[in-house]
C-alpha positions, -999 to +999 in steps of 0.1 A: +054+087-112+019+096-116-013+083-100-016+060-131+012+041-134+014+035-095-022+019-097-011+000-131+023-008-111-001-020-079-024-039-098+005-062-112+017-076-079+005-108-062-014-099-032-012-120+001-046-124+024-034-114+057-047-144+077-036-131+110-062-103+108-097-120+098-118-092+113-100-065+096-096-079+061-067-066+037-042-077+019-005-072+014+024-069-010+062-079+002+089-058-014+107-090-014+082-105-040+077-078-063+095-078-095+115-044-090+122-033-054+127+004-066+093+003-080+080-009-047+099+019-031+087+046-057+052+030-055+053+034-015+066+073-017+037+078-042+008+069-020+028+086+011+028+118-010-005+114-029-025+099+001-052+112+027-044+111+064-070+091+081-074+078+119-074+043+126-080+035+161-056+056+176-030+059+149-030+074+117-021+064+082-019+078+049-044+060+026-040+060-011-075+054-027-082+040-065-119+033-075-114-003-058-092-003-029-072+019-005-035+011-002-010+021+029+021+017+041+029+013+077+066+026+077+063+063+085+096+069+060+085+052+027+121+042+017+120+020+048+089+001+035+087-036+034+051-041+030+021-020+012-015-031+026-049-029+004-082-032+015-111-038-009-140-003-006 
């Protein structure tokens, strides 16, 4: 999967606003709500393989940037991912 395909897939998903974290506005997509769970995992692996490591408080995450959003997976192993997060830039 290349970045163009990953972005196309990410933009096609339904995103839910994370209401429990209003001071850190972001949205999330659930694997179980995506039309193709295998594509979800491929995108999660793409994020981990092509993103940039950045600190967030005391933790570090790998963020994949597009022109409008940054995406990240909370799980260390992308194959365990159930949620992909995104925030507007």
